[in-house]
C-alpha positions in Angstrom: 0.1 -0.2 -0.2 1.5 3.2 -1.2 2.5 5.9 1.6 0.1 9.0 1.8 3.3 11.6 1.2 2.8 15.4 1.8 4.9 18.0 -0.2 6.5 20.9 1.4 4.6 23.9 0.9 7.0 25.4 -1.5 6.3 22.5 -4.2 2.8 23.6 -4.2 3.2 27.4 -4.5 5.2 28.0 -7.7 6.6 31.3 -8.0 4.6 33.4 -11.0 7.0 34.8 -13.4 6.5 38.1 -15.0 5.5 38.0 -18.7 7.2 40.5 -21.1 6.7 41.4 -24.6 9.5 42.6 -26.8 8.6 43.9 -30.1 11.5 44.3 -32.4 12.1 46.5 -35.6 14.3 43.8 -37.4 14.1 40.1 -38.2 17.7 39.2 -37.9 20.4 40.4 -35.4 18.3 41.7 -32.9 15.8 38.5 -32.6 18.9 36.4 -32.8 20.7 38.2 -29.6 17.6 38.1 -27.5 16.3 34.9 -28.6 19.2 33.6 -25.9 17.0 34.6 -23.0 13.8 32.6 -24.0 13.2 29.2 -22.5 15.3 29.6 -19.6 13.5 28.5 -16.0 14.0 30.4 -12.9 11.7 32.2 -10.6 13.9 35.7 -11.4 13.7 35.3 -15.3 10.6 36.4 -16.9 8.8 34.4 -19.9 9.4 36.1 -22.8 7.9 36.6 -26.2 9.6 38.4 -28.8 7.5 39.9 -31.8 8.9 41.2 -34.9 7.6 44.3 -36.7 9.7 45.2 -39.5 8.6 49.0 -39.8 9.8 52.6 -38.4 10.0 53.0 -34.6 6.4 54.4 -34.4 4.5 51.6 -36.0 6.8 49.2 -33.6 5.6 51.0 -30.6 2.3 51.2 -31.8 2.0 47.7 -32.5 3.4 47.0 -28.7 0.5 49.0 -27.6 -1.9 46.7 -29.2 -0.4 43.4 -27.9 0.2 45.0 -24.4 -3.3 45.9 -24.0 -4.5 42.8 -24.3 -3.3 42.1 -20.9 -1.4 39.0 -21.7 2.0 40.5 -20.4 3.0 42.2 -17.5 5.6 44.2 -19.4 6.4 45.5 -22.8 9.4 46.8 -24.5 10.5 48.0 -27.9 13.7 47.6 -29.2 14.8 50.0 -32.2 17.5 52.1 -33.7 17.6 55.4 -34.5 19.3 54.6 -37.7 17.5 56.2 -40.6 14.3 57.6 -38.7 16.1 60.5 -36.5 15.4 63.2 -39.0 11.7 61.9 -40.2 10.1 62.5 -36.9 8.8 58.9 -36.5 11.6 58.3 -33.9 10.7 61.2 -31.9 6.9 60.5 -32.3 7.9 56.6 -31.2 9.5 57.8 -27.9 6.6 60.3 -26.9 4.0 57.5 -28.1 5.7 55.2 -25.8 5.5 57.3 -22.8 5.8 55.3 -19.5 3.4 52.6 -20.5 6.1 50.8 -22.6 9.9 50.6 -21.9 12.4 51.2 -24.8 15.5 49.5 -25.7 16.9 52.5 -28.2 20.3 51.8 -29.9 21.8 55.3 -31.6 23.0 55.0 -33.9 22.3 51.0 -34.0 22.1 47.8 -32.5 25.4 46.8 -33.6 26.6 49.6 -31.1 25.4 47.2 -28.3 27.0 44.5 -29.8 30.5 46.7 -29.9 30.2 47.3 -26.6 30.9 43.5 -25.6 34.3 44.2 -26.8 35.5 47.6 -26.4 34.5 51.5 -25.0 32.8 53.8 -27.8 32.6 57.1 -26.6 32.5 59.3 -29.8 29.8 59.6 -32.4 29.5 56.6 -35.1 27.5 55.4 -38.0 26.1 52.0 -38.4 29.1 51.5 -41.1 31.5 52.4 -38.5 30.3 50.3 -36.1 29.9 47.3 -38.1 33.7 47.9 -39.2 34.8 48.2 -35.7 32.8 44.8 -34.6 34.3 43.1 -37.4 37.9 43.7 -36.0 37.0 41.5 -32.6 34.6 39.3 -35.1 35.9 38.8 -38.6 33.0 36.5 -39.3 30.3 38.8 -38.5 27.1 38.1 -40.1 24.2 39.8 -38.8 22.0 37.4 -40.4 24.2 34.4 -38.6 24.7 36.1 -35.3 26.6 33.3 -32.9 25.4 34.5 -29.1 28.5 32.6 -27.9 30.7 35.1 -29.0 28.7 37.9 -26.9 27.5 36.3 -24.0 31.3 36.0 -22.1 31.2 39.6 -22.6 28.0 40.8 -21.9 28.5 42.1 -18.1 31.3 44.5 -20.0 28.6 45.6 -22.6 26.2 46.4 -19.6 29.0 48.6 -17.9 29.8 50.0 -21.0 26.2 50.9 -21.9 25.7 52.5 -18.4 29.0 54.4 -18.8 27.6 56.1 -22.2 24.4 56.6 -20.6 25.7 58.4 -17.5 27.8 60.7 -19.9 24.8 62.3 -21.8 23.0 65.0 -20.7 19.9 63.6 -22.4 18.2 60.2 -23.7 19.2 58.7 -27.0 22.4 60.7 -27.9 24.9 59.3 -30.2 26.4 56.8 -29.0 23.8 54.8 -26.7 21.7 51.9 -26.3 19.2 51.0 -23.6 19.6 47.7 -24.6 21.4 46.8 -21.6 18.3 47.5 -19.3 16.5 44.7 -21.1 19.3 42.5 -21.1 19.2 42.6 -17.2 15.7 42.3 -17.0 15.7 39.2 -19.4 18.3 37.6 -17.5 16.9 38.1 -14.0 19.7 40.4 -12.8 17.5 43.7 -13.3 14.4 45.1 -11.8 11.1 45.6 -13.0 11.4 49.3 -14.7 
């Protein structure tokens, strides 16, 4: 006859993990980098859903708002670049529209800046071409369509430290060079607080 076993209370009470929506503006590099945070299981690491909306920043933000309003998520983040949008007005409109409802992980000028910060400091203004050139010094085979996360993972803490330093050195947000991806990475890895 089987014994009647009781389980400790902590086995019955599973901690609820936050559900985070991440809407990105590109199909390749950003998605590949952020996919490494999906499927990890820990009470401090949130569930992550990544959605691609390959459009301008304002469209990305509006799409995130629609999905976030469904009530299925605890937080929503948008990941986009300044790239070609700062002068057209959609970049600034996206930031205003996001307001305090959405969290932004904006890179100025581009996501490659975040990748570059894994390997070196970057204190002066640059463009996407320059960021890629400098990144290839560290990763000669760098291909934005075939990102190897294992190239970046060991240097993630350095990238976060360098990105924070850039933020601290700017008087306003979203100046070149800067990236808010470090906040999202901290949040998805379970080391950052809810913003």
